[in-house]
C-alpha positions as CSV (number, residue, x, y, z in Angstrom):
1,M,-39.3,-72.0,17.5
2,R,-41.1,-75.0,17.6
3,E,-40.7,-78.1,15.7
4,L,-39.8,-81.7,15.3
5,V,-36.7,-82.1,13.0
6,V,-36.6,-85.7,11.8
7,L,-33.2,-87.1,11.2
8,G,-33.6,-90.7,11.0
9,T,-36.7,-93.2,10.2
10,A,-35.6,-96.7,9.9
11,S,-35.8,-99.4,12.8
12,Q,-33.2,-102.1,13.0
13,V,-31.7,-101.7,9.8
14,P,-31.1,-98.4,7.7
15,T,-32.2,-98.1,4.2
16,R,-31.0,-96.1,1.1
17,H,-33.5,-93.5,1.9
18,R,-33.9,-94.0,5.7
19,N,-31.2,-93.7,8.2
20,H,-31.1,-94.7,12.0
21,N,-33.2,-93.1,14.3
22,G,-33.0,-89.3,15.4
23,Y,-35.3,-86.7,16.5
24,L,-34.4,-83.2,17.2
25,L,-37.1,-81.1,18.9
26,R,-36.9,-77.4,19.1
27,F,-39.2,-76.0,22.0
28,D,-38.5,-72.3,22.1
29,D,-34.9,-71.9,24.0
30,E,-35.4,-76.0,25.0
31,V,-33.6,-77.9,22.5
32,I,-34.0,-82.3,22.9
33,L,-32.1,-84.6,21.0
34,F,-34.3,-88.2,20.9
35,D,-32.3,-91.5,20.2
36,P,-29.6,-90.5,18.4
37,G,-28.7,-93.9,16.3
38,E,-25.9,-94.2,14.2
39,G,-25.3,-91.5,11.7
40,T,-27.0,-89.0,13.5
41,Q,-23.8,-86.1,13.8
42,R,-24.3,-86.5,9.7
43,Q,-28.1,-85.9,9.7
44,L,-27.4,-83.1,11.7
45,L,-25.5,-81.6,8.8
46,M,-27.7,-82.7,6.1
47,A,-30.2,-80.7,8.1
48,G,-28.2,-77.5,8.4
49,L,-28.1,-77.8,12.5
50,P,-25.2,-77.4,14.9
51,V,-25.2,-79.4,18.3
52,T,-24.7,-76.2,19.8
53,P,-28.3,-75.5,21.3
54,I,-28.8,-79.1,22.6
55,K,-29.4,-79.1,26.3
56,R,-30.5,-82.8,26.4
57,I,-30.4,-86.0,25.1
58,C,-32.8,-88.5,25.9
59,I,-32.3,-92.3,25.2
60,T,-35.4,-94.6,25.2
61,H,-33.6,-97.9,25.3
62,F,-30.1,-99.2,24.5
63,H,-30.6,-101.0,21.1
64,G,-28.5,-99.5,18.3
65,D,-30.7,-98.1,16.5
66,H,-31.4,-95.6,19.0
67,S,-28.3,-95.2,20.8
68,L,-25.2,-95.9,18.7
69,G,-24.8,-92.2,17.4
70,L,-24.4,-91.2,21.1
71,P,-20.4,-91.0,21.0
72,G,-20.3,-88.9,17.9
73,I,-22.9,-86.4,19.4
74,L,-21.2,-86.2,22.5
75,Q,-17.6,-85.9,20.7
76,R,-19.0,-83.2,18.6
77,I,-20.5,-81.4,21.7
78,S,-16.9,-81.6,23.1
79,L,-15.4,-80.3,19.8
80,D,-17.6,-77.3,19.4
81,R,-17.0,-76.1,22.8
82,V,-20.8,-76.1,23.8
83,P,-20.7,-73.8,26.8
84,H,-23.7,-75.2,28.8
85,P,-24.5,-78.5,30.6
86,V,-26.0,-81.0,28.7
87,S,-27.9,-83.4,30.2
88,V,-28.5,-87.4,28.8
89,H,-31.4,-89.1,30.1
90,Y,-31.3,-92.9,29.5
91,P,-32.7,-96.1,31.4
92,A,-30.8,-96.3,34.8
93,G,-30.6,-100.5,34.4
94,G,-28.4,-99.4,31.3
95,Q,-25.8,-97.9,33.2
96,E,-23.2,-99.9,31.8
97,F,-24.2,-99.3,28.1
98,Y,-24.3,-95.8,28.9
99,D,-20.8,-95.8,30.1
100,R,-19.4,-97.6,27.4
101,L,-21.1,-95.0,24.8
102,R,-19.7,-92.2,26.7
103,H,-16.2,-92.9,26.4
104,A,-16.4,-95.5,23.4
105,T,-13.1,-93.8,21.9
106,S,-10.3,-91.7,23.3
107,Y,-11.0,-87.6,22.5
108,W,-10.7,-84.1,24.1
109,D,-13.2,-84.3,26.5
110,N,-13.9,-80.9,27.8
111,A,-17.5,-80.8,27.8
112,D,-20.1,-80.9,30.5
113,I,-22.0,-83.8,30.1
114,L,-24.4,-84.6,33.1
115,P,-25.9,-88.0,33.0
116,A,-29.3,-88.2,34.6
117,P,-30.7,-92.0,34.4
118,V,-34.5,-92.1,34.7
119,G,-36.2,-94.9,36.8
120,A,-39.5,-94.8,38.6
121,G,-41.1,-91.6,39.0
122,F,-38.6,-89.2,36.8
123,V,-39.5,-85.8,36.5
124,A,-37.2,-83.1,34.9
125,E,-37.7,-79.5,34.9
126,T,-36.6,-77.8,31.8
127,S,-37.1,-74.3,30.3
128,A,-40.1,-76.0,28.3
129,G,-41.9,-77.4,31.0
130,R,-42.0,-81.1,32.8
131,L,-40.6,-83.5,31.4
132,T,-41.5,-87.1,32.3
133,A,-41.0,-90.9,31.6
134,L,-42.5,-94.0,31.6
135,P,-41.6,-97.5,31.3
136,L,-42.9,-99.4,28.0
137,Q,-43.2,-103.0,27.1
138,H,-40.1,-104.1,25.0
139,S,-37.6,-107.0,25.1
140,I,-35.0,-104.8,27.2
141,E,-35.6,-101.7,29.7
142,A,-37.3,-99.3,27.6
143,Y,-38.8,-95.9,28.4
144,G,-41.2,-93.3,26.8
145,Y,-41.1,-89.3,27.1
146,R,-43.4,-86.7,27.3
147,L,-42.8,-83.0,27.5
148,T,-45.6,-80.8,29.0
149,E,-45.5,-77.1,29.1
150,P,-47.6,-75.5,31.7
151,D,-50.7,-73.5,31.2
152,T,-50.3,-69.7,31.6
153,R,-52.3,-66.7,31.4
154,R,-52.8,-64.7,28.1
155,M,-53.1,-60.8,29.2
156,L,-56.2,-58.7,27.3
157,P,-55.0,-55.1,26.4
158,E,-58.5,-53.8,26.0
159,L,-59.4,-55.4,29.7
160,L,-56.5,-54.1,31.3
161,T,-57.0,-50.4,29.9
162,A,-60.4,-50.7,31.1
163,H,-59.2,-51.1,34.6
164,G,-56.3,-48.6,34.1
165,I,-53.8,-50.9,34.6
166,S,-50.3,-50.2,32.3
167,G,-46.5,-50.3,32.4
168,P,-44.9,-52.1,35.3
169,A,-48.3,-52.6,37.1
170,V,-49.0,-55.6,34.4
171,G,-46.3,-57.2,35.7
172,E,-46.9,-56.9,39.2
173,L,-50.5,-58.3,38.7
174,Q,-49.0,-61.1,37.0
175,R,-46.5,-62.0,39.9
176,E,-49.2,-61.5,42.7
177,G,-52.7,-62.7,41.1
178,H,-54.3,-59.4,41.8
179,L,-53.7,-55.6,41.9
180,G,-56.2,-53.8,44.3
181,P,-59.5,-55.2,43.6
182,V,-58.5,-56.1,40.1
183,T,-57.9,-60.2,39.7
184,L,-56.1,-62.0,36.9
185,D,-58.9,-63.7,35.7
186,Q,-60.6,-60.4,35.2
187,V,-58.0,-59.1,32.7
188,S,-56.8,-62.4,31.1
189,V,-57.9,-65.7,29.6
190,N,-56.4,-69.6,30.1
191,R,-53.2,-69.9,27.6
192,P,-52.9,-73.4,27.3
193,G,-49.6,-75.0,27.4
194,Q,-48.4,-77.2,24.7
195,S,-47.4,-81.3,25.1
196,M,-45.2,-83.7,23.0
197,A,-45.0,-87.3,23.4
198,F,-42.1,-90.0,22.2
199,I,-42.9,-93.3,22.0
200,M,-40.5,-95.9,20.7
201,D,-40.3,-100.0,20.8
202,T,-42.7,-101.3,22.5
203,G,-46.1,-103.1,22.7
204,L,-49.6,-101.9,23.4
205,C,-49.4,-101.1,27.3
206,D,-51.3,-98.9,29.5
207,N,-48.5,-96.3,29.5
208,V,-48.5,-95.9,25.9
209,F,-52.1,-94.2,26.2
210,T,-50.4,-92.3,29.6
211,L,-47.9,-90.8,27.5
212,A,-50.2,-90.0,24.7
213,H,-53.1,-88.7,26.3
214,G,-54.1,-85.3,25.0
215,V,-51.0,-84.5,23.4
216,D,-50.3,-81.7,20.8
217,L,-47.9,-84.0,18.7
218,L,-47.6,-87.6,19.3
219,V,-44.3,-89.3,17.7
220,I,-44.6,-92.8,17.6
221,E,-43.3,-96.0,16.3
222,S,-45.2,-98.1,13.6
223,T,-42.8,-100.3,12.7
224,F,-45.0,-103.3,11.3
225,L,-47.9,-103.3,9.2
226,A,-51.2,-105.4,10.5
227,E,-50.2,-108.2,8.1
228,D,-47.5,-108.9,10.5
229,A,-49.4,-108.0,14.0
230,G,-48.0,-111.5,15.5
231,M,-44.3,-110.7,14.7
232,A,-45.3,-107.1,16.1
233,A,-46.4,-108.1,19.4
234,Q,-43.7,-111.2,19.5
235,V,-41.0,-108.6,19.7
236,G,-42.6,-105.6,21.2
237,H,-43.6,-103.4,18.4
238,L,-46.5,-101.6,17.1
239,T,-48.2,-101.4,13.9
240,A,-49.2,-98.6,12.0
241,G,-53.0,-99.2,13.2
242,Q,-52.2,-99.7,16.9
243,A,-50.3,-96.5,16.9
244,A,-53.1,-94.5,15.0
245,T,-55.7,-96.4,17.6
246,V,-53.5,-95.0,20.3
247,A,-53.7,-91.2,18.5
248,R,-57.4,-91.6,18.3
249,E,-58.3,-92.8,22.1
250,S,-55.4,-90.7,23.6
251,Q,-57.3,-87.5,21.5
252,A,-53.6,-86.4,20.3
253,R,-53.9,-84.2,17.9
254,H,-50.9,-84.8,15.4
255,L,-49.9,-88.2,14.5
256,V,-46.2,-88.9,13.4
257,L,-45.4,-92.0,12.3
258,T,-41.9,-93.5,12.2
259,H,-39.2,-96.6,12.7
260,F,-40.6,-98.2,9.8
261,S,-39.3,-101.6,8.9
262,Q,-37.1,-102.2,5.7
263,R,-39.3,-105.0,4.7
264,Y,-42.2,-102.5,3.4
265,P,-40.9,-100.3,0.6
266,D,-44.2,-98.2,0.3
267,P,-44.6,-96.0,3.0
268,S,-48.3,-95.0,1.7
269,R,-49.4,-98.4,3.3
270,F,-48.9,-97.0,6.8
271,L,-50.7,-94.1,5.9
272,E,-53.5,-96.4,4.3
273,E,-53.6,-98.3,7.5
274,A,-53.4,-95.4,10.2
275,R,-56.1,-93.9,8.4
276,K,-58.3,-96.1,8.9
277,E,-58.1,-95.5,12.7
278,F,-57.4,-91.5,13.2
279,D,-59.1,-89.2,11.2
280,G,-56.7,-86.4,12.4
281,P,-53.4,-85.1,10.9
282,I,-50.5,-88.1,10.1
283,T,-47.4,-87.4,9.1
284,I,-45.7,-90.3,7.5
285,A,-42.0,-89.3,8.6
286,E,-39.5,-88.8,6.4
287,D,-35.8,-88.3,6.8
288,L,-34.6,-84.3,7.4
289,Q,-38.5,-83.5,7.4
290,R,-39.3,-80.6,9.6
291,I,-42.9,-81.3,11.7
292,P,-44.1,-77.6,12.9
293,F,-46.1,-78.0,16.3
294,P,-50.0,-77.4,15.9
295,Q,-51.3,-73.9,16.5
296,R,-51.8,-73.6,20.5
297,R,-55.3,-74.9,21.4
């Protein structure tokens, strides 16, 4: 199962139809919760999802619409007796805010929560691949995240049979890279890994393009429309057209726009603006929507 479950899509202020931010990435056995804003615990319930599978939580920055749901999520993890450690990644400069949220109220705290601050050169190895982060351009310290699955090899049964390789010998060939004169390349083809970038509050900067380069799924904020580009630049946000330009220039495969300002009641305007810049698949995210990963290249 590889999908993004959208839990909230509003920006600073929630609306009748959009909760504060929240995004659950299910990537096989790796389940990552991004930016749990206020109300995320209830949104998980509405989506029919437990907290139990969550292995890590990634906070881009400590503005309330991206982090005020953290106390409730951590308390629920404790209440539900999640048996495995849960890592929490957040900007290192926001340690004070993390500490406040971690123990915002009194509760029975028996979960194994592992604080893992994000700074220069951040890398975390996960069951799905390498999780990295880069600083963004916002009014406070903010990071974007990227998950990159390593390439593997897909074995070709007909070629294995032609070389008389079967059973445990296949595993030995995969581990060693050769079996006698037969090399792994002779009986397999490259199986490209998949990737995802999560980019929230930021102005345009080089790291936005670096994070998004070649990803299968680009989840990116588009708080404003072009008519308010000046305001977007002033407060460190993107327009829908800018986000789509990032997708085009970075050769992303599927663009997911989210984090919409409440000043725009018609979401179709974001699609109209983005379509002028990017001709690939575009999703205008809605609360409780499930977005599957694109088929492997």
